[in-house]
DOKEMAR-925110 format. One record per residue (C-alpha): residue in three letters; x, y, z. Coordinates in pm, whole numbers, plus 50000, padded with zeros to 5 digits. Layout:
residues N
ALAXYZ/...
This chain:
residues 134
MET384507907527990/ASN387427883728195/VAL388237910228435/SER391017905628702/PRO389887901729086/ALA392247924929107/THR391987954028878/ARG390487984929046/LEU388167995528828/PRO386588034228882/LEU382588035128908/PHE380648063528765/VAL377418073028983/PHE374668095428911/GLY371668098829212/ASP371958122029524/PRO374878141929492/GLU375298142029832/PHE374918109029951/MET376378097429656/THR380048119929775/GLN379508108130130/ALA379048075930036/ALA382118074529820/PRO384838066330039/VAL382468036330151/LEU382148021029794/LYS386078029529732/ALA387118006029991/LEU384387978529986/ALA384267975629610/LYS388117977729601/LEU387798006229305/ASN390498029829199/GLU388138061429204/VAL384198072629263/LYS382658096629014/VAL379248110829072/PHE378608133728804/ASP375208158128881/ASN373578153628495/GLU372388123828379/ALA373278128028025/ALA377168136028134/TRP376748103428329/ALA375068082428032/ALA378108102927773/ALA380778083028020/ALA378968055428063/GLN378278044027724/GLY379318002927682/ALA379457996028016/PRO377517970728217/VAL375137991828385/ALA372737992328674/VAL369838009428793/VAL369188003929170/GLY365918035029261/GLU367178065829176/ALA370808057229135/HIS372588051928778/VAL375448027028823/CYS378468012728582/LEU381647997128612/HIS383828018528340/MET386117998028140/GLU387678002227842/VAL386437970427627/ASP388127956027318/VAL385427961427104/ALA386647930326823/ALA387327915427154/GLU384087913627291/LYS382057911026990/ALA384117877726897/ARG383797865627265/LEU380107869727276/GLY379717853726928/LYS381227821926997/GLU379417818027291/ALA376227826427109/THR377477797626836/ARG377397776127131/LEU374337785227250/GLU372407781226903/GLY373857744526927/GLU372607739327229/LEU369097745227132/VAL369607727226830/LYS370247696727056/VAL367707710227302/ASN364867713127056/ALA366267678326860/LYS365447658927234/LEU361787674127239/GLY361197670326923/ASN362107633926916/GLU358517614427014/ALA360747580027121/PHE362507599527384/VAL359807618927504/THR357577586527593/LYS360897570927725/VAL362357593127979/PRO361147596228307/PRO359367629928402/ALA361627647128588/VAL364347648628211/LEU361887658228062/GLU362027690128258/GLN365457695028304/GLU365837696027880/ARG362827722227919/LYS364177742928164/ARG367697738427961/LEU365417751527645/ILE364407781427840/ASP367487791427999/PHE369397787027716/THR366667805627485/ALA366947840727781/THR370807837327739/LEU371007836027344/GLU368457873027355/LYS371057889927637/LEU373737881527376/LYS371887891027115/GLY371237920227306/GLN375007927427388/LEU375897923027065/ALA372977950726955/ARG374807980527199/LEU378167965827072/GLY377857976226721/
């Protein structure tokens, strides 16, 4: 999402309101947030956090709220997905080539298999993000 480290974003939290309210000043200072907004209602938090990166840790739900240019983010994710699909074609071509598989050292073969797994997992995550953006 290319967010500058100097950008101060608000943190939206849902969980134990008493603890979250007490921890808010510390979170604000350590994470360089411009505010920590504590929600008592999960539905209100979910509505506010819509489209934002979310983490659920134990009973706490947190997200850094930021306005996202949906069209630009879709374009960026689409471009990255296209790149990964190209990499998958290359890796599959190598692994499908019997001469390559028999001649390379086992370490290189294992590296290519790991690349296949990594690229596939990353592509699935990107597709999930694209689906959430609509």
